N, C-alpha and C positions, 0 to 999 in steps of 0.2 A: 504494500500500500504506500503510495507516494502522493501527497496532496499539494506540494509546492509551498506549504506554509509550516511554520513551527507548531508542533503539537502542544497540547495542554493537558494537564491533570486537574480535573475538577472533582472535588469530593463532596459527598452529601452525608451530613450527620444530623442527629437530632433524636429526641425522645421517641420511644415506642409509641406508635399511633400518630406520629407527625406526618406520615405519608411519604417516607423516603423512597421506597421501591417504586411507587406510582410516579413520583416526581422524576426519578431517573428514567423510567420508561417513556413518559410523555415528553420529557426534555429531549431525549434522543430522537424521538420522532420529529419534534420541532426543528432540530438542527439538521437532520437528514433531509427534511422537506426543503431546506435551503441550501442543499448541496454540500454540507459539511460532513466529512468522514468521521463517524462516531463509533466508539467501542464502549459497551457497557459491561461492568463487572461488579463484584461485591466482595466484602470481607466479613467474616472469614471466607477465603476463596474456595473454589471448587477443587483445588488440588489436595494432595494427601493430608498435609498438616491442617489445612483449613477445614476439611471434612471431619477430621478428628476433633478439632476445637468446637465446631458448630454442633456436632452430634453428642458431645460429652460434657456439656456444661454442668451436669449434675455429678460427674466423676472428678473433673479437674476444677479446682477452685483456687482463688487467691493468687499466689505467686506462680504456681505451676500453669494456671490458665493464662495469666498475663504473658508469661514467657512463650507459651505455645502460640498465642495470637500474634505476638511480635515476630516469632520465627516464620510464621505463615506470611506475615506482611513483607518481610525481607525477600522471601522466595517469590512472592507475588510481584514485587517490584522488579526483580531480576528477569523473570520469565514472561511477564505480561504487561505491566504498567509502563515500564521504561521502553520496551521495544515498540509498543503502539505509539507512544508519544514521540519517540525518535523518528518514526515513519510519518509524522505529521498528523496523526489522528487526535481527536478530542476524546480523552478517556474520562468517562463518568463512572465514579466508584461509589457504590452504596456502602457507606461506613469506611472510616479510615482512622487516623491517629486520634482525632477528637473523641471518637466513640470509646477508644481504649482508656482515655483520660477520664471518662465518665463511668463506664461499666465496670472496669477493673477497680476503680476507687470504691464503687458500691460494693465490691467484693472484698474490701478491706486492704487493698494494696495502696501504699503511700504514693502521693503524687510525684514526689521527687524520684522515686524508683521508676515510675512509668515514664517520666520525661527522659531519664537516662536510658531506659530500655529502648525507646523509640528515637533516640537522638540522631541516628543515621538514616532514618526514613526520609525520603524526599518530601519537601514541603509542597503542598498543592499550589497551582497557579491561581486557583480560586477555591475557597472553602464555602460551600453552601450550608448554612445552618438553618434547618427547619425548626420552628418553635410551635408550641401548641399549649393551650391551657391544660393544666394537669387533669381537671375533671373530664374534659373532652377526650384527652388521651386515654384515660381509664375506660371510658365508654367504647372507644374505637377498639382497644385491645380486647375488651370483653366480647365484642361482636366477632372479631376474627379469631380470637384465641391467643393466649400468651405463647410466645415462641420459646422463652427461656424462663428460668427461675428468677430473673432480675425484675420481672414485671408483676408485682403482687399488690396492686391496689393504689389508692391515692397517696399513701405515704412514700412509696417507692417512686411514683410518678413525680411528686414534688421534689424529691431528692435529685432525681435524674435531670429535671428542668434546671435546678439550681447549679448542678455540676456542669451542665452544658453552658451556662452563662460564664462560668469560670474558664471553661475550655475556649470559649470565644475570646476572652481576654488573653489567654495564652497564645492563640493564633495571631491576633493582631500585634502582640508584643514582638512577634517574630517576623513582622512585615507581610504576613499572608493577607491578600485581599479577601474580605469577608462579605458575604451576602446573606443577610438574615431575612427569612420569610416566615411570617406568621400564617399558619395553615388552619387556624381555629375556625374561621368563617369563610375562608377563601375557596373558590372552586378549583378543582384539580387542574383544569385546563388553564386557568389564570395563573396559578403558581408556576406551571411549566413554561408558559409564555414569558413570564417575568424573568425566570432564570435563563431561558433560552436566549432572550434578547441581550442579557448581560454577557453571556458566553459568546454570542455572535460578535459583539463589540470587542471583546477581549481577543477573539481569534483574528479579527481584522487588524488590531494593533500588533499582535504577535507576527502576523504576516508581513506588515510593513517593516517591522524591525528585522525580520529574517531577510527581506529583500535588500535592506540597507547594509546588512552584515557582509 
């Protein structure tokens, strides 16, 4: 795949029930309709380490799960994220480092340990943070069913939202462009269009810089 412009890594993070997977899918469609080469993926990945992490959150906890998720992330970067980006594609990743700074903290792992563990992971070109009112998040999770033990009612939803606010501060402190979108009352198509428009502008800017390089 060669697109003639510099690729991008765009990450989607946020509390359970915020609509990350739907936003990734609809944003990819928005970009593809405008002729932009897009690759969608998720973490934990579909590779061996990611499959173990995703399917065994009741077995692995705390430090062991944090290390497993980080190991999968580095492998994901080596084999999928970086190659697609180098080829000029726009990579949309459902969950990335911000999610680790939240979910693994909810699992009792200190923030400084998590920051160190993920210190060599590539920073995204744009971090999309989806937010949602905790009560609405709980309702949405109840409808679809909880995917992991981390989502156990209003108390965990409130904690997750608070930790994502801190993760947003961490991202901006490292110079990562951040796009925060409240999905509480927004239509899914409107969310995707808003995100897609921002990525389209970013891709155009990246393309100009690549041409001038």
